[in-house]
C-alpha positions as semicolon CSV with decimal commas, in nm:
position;residue;x (nm);y (nm);z (nm)
1;X;-0,005;-0,008;-0,008
2;X;0,296;0,232;0,092
3;X;0,460;0,190;-0,244
4;X;0,140;0,278;-0,410
5;X;0,133;0,589;-0,271
6;X;0,476;0,676;-0,312
7;X;0,422;0,572;-0,691
8;X;0,157;0,798;-0,710
9;X;0,322;1,060;-0,540
10;X;0,607;1,029;-0,806
11;X;0,418;1,001;-1,108
12;X;0,179;1,303;-1,001
13;X;0,524;1,492;-0,956
14;X;0,637;1,393;-1,298
15;X;0,355;1,512;-1,488
16;X;0,339;1,860;-1,265
17;X;0,687;1,951;-1,366
18;X;0,696;1,840;-1,736
19;X;0,534;2,108;-1,940
20;X;0,597;2,343;-1,647
21;X;0,702;2,723;-1,776
22;X;0,950;2,918;-1,543
23;X;1,003;3,177;-1,780
24;X;0,619;3,278;-1,841
25;X;0,689;3,253;-2,175
26;X;0,319;3,047;-2,268
27;X;0,102;3,338;-2,110
28;X;-0,139;3,370;-2,370
29;X;-0,166;3,729;-2,278
30;X;0,216;3,814;-2,365
31;X;0,328;3,862;-2,700
32;X;0,736;3,843;-2,712
33;X;0,933;4,072;-2,952
34;X;1,272;4,004;-2,986
35;X;1,496;4,319;-2,944
36;X;1,906;4,242;-2,995
37;X;2,017;4,639;-3,009
38;X;2,277;4,722;-2,775
39;X;2,065;5,055;-2,698
40;X;1,816;5,060;-2,444
41;X;1,459;5,033;-2,590
42;X;1,283;5,371;-2,693
43;X;0,947;5,325;-2,803
44;X;0,945;5,638;-2,965
45;X;1,261;5,520;-3,211
46;X;1,197;5,169;-3,256
47;X;0,923;4,969;-3,428
48;X;0,818;4,593;-3,429
49;X;0,655;4,411;-3,707
50;X;0,649;4,071;-3,570
51;X;0,635;3,920;-3,239
52;X;0,675;3,557;-3,075
53;X;0,397;3,338;-2,957
54;X;0,485;3,028;-2,730
55;X;0,294;2,710;-2,649
56;X;0,303;2,470;-2,375
57;X;0,432;2,177;-2,582
58;X;0,740;2,347;-2,701
59;X;0,648;2,478;-3,004
60;X;0,660;2,849;-3,084
61;X;0,560;3,072;-3,410
62;X;0,631;3,418;-3,576
63;X;0,301;3,663;-3,616
64;X;0,227;4,000;-3,792
65;X;0,218;4,261;-3,539
66;X;-0,049;4,467;-3,765
67;X;-0,275;4,169;-3,767
68;X;-0,233;3,879;-3,560
69;X;-0,174;3,665;-3,881
70;X;0,088;3,411;-3,852
71;X;0,400;3,414;-4,048
72;X;0,477;3,198;-4,354
73;X;0,740;2,987;-4,179
74;X;0,634;2,696;-3,955
75;X;0,646;2,675;-3,598
76;X;1,004;2,613;-3,404
77;X;1,092;2,458;-3,138
78;X;1,176;2,590;-2,783
79;X;1,323;2,440;-2,486
80;X;1,398;2,595;-2,142
81;X;1,672;2,420;-1,940
82;X;1,625;2,527;-1,554
83;X;1,942;2,409;-1,450
84;X;2,208;2,587;-1,656
85;X;1,945;2,885;-1,769
86;X;1,952;2,813;-2,126
87;X;1,681;2,895;-2,380
88;X;1,664;2,723;-2,683
89;X;1,474;2,879;-2,950
90;X;1,441;2,736;-3,318
91;X;1,805;2,618;-3,261
92;X;1,944;2,920;-3,122
93;X;2,044;2,894;-2,756
94;X;2,086;3,214;-2,490
95;X;2,165;3,240;-2,161
96;X;1,858;3,378;-1,951
97;X;2,016;3,672;-1,701
98;X;1,687;3,819;-1,551
99;X;1,321;3,734;-1,582
100;X;1,105;4,051;-1,492
101;X;0,734;4,100;-1,592
102;X;0,746;4,281;-1,893
103;X;1,077;4,156;-2,083
104;X;1,346;3,870;-2,015
105;X;1,733;3,967;-2,037
106;X;1,914;3,717;-2,219
107;X;2,280;3,635;-2,357
108;X;2,302;3,541;-2,739
109;X;2,580;3,248;-2,705
110;X;2,628;3,245;-3,052
111;X;2,722;3,600;-3,109
112;X;2,809;3,707;-2,760
113;X;2,593;3,960;-2,729
114;X;2,279;4,093;-2,495
115;X;1,935;4,087;-2,598
116;X;1,613;4,105;-2,466
117;X;1,226;3,964;-2,489
118;X;1,020;4,219;-2,486
119;X;0,624;4,191;-2,393
120;X;0,480;4,362;-2,692
121;X;0,165;4,414;-2,483
122;X;0,334;4,625;-2,223
123;X;0,486;4,838;-2,477
124;X;0,158;4,889;-2,728
125;X;-0,011;5,021;-2,392
126;X;0,292;5,275;-2,341
127;X;0,254;5,368;-2,701
128;X;-0,104;5,434;-2,661
129;X;-0,065;5,598;-2,305
130;X;0,188;5,853;-2,481
131;X;-0,035;5,964;-2,777
């Protein structure tokens, strides 16, 4: 009897943690834009044409900002490895530096540069407030 309970607990923990999103990327309210400029983001001088949408099954896709239509490219795979803080998106590897509500600070491991994933919904609201 004790073995069955222990086995049930182990299976429950495994299932609970299997698709856990530690970065909050799969939050459906967020649209992530990739920003790789060394300068700080200035909403008055930078515009985006596409954003990334992440799904819980390890897939993500590009969408156009203007009309929310999916890009012509197929979905990409993504994976976050918590043990070494590595985020892989479509074969590109990033080291996660900091996680904020509206952004994720990364280091592009191929080009050795700082990049960001910015939450487009927050940026869009800031732009609308200013107008």
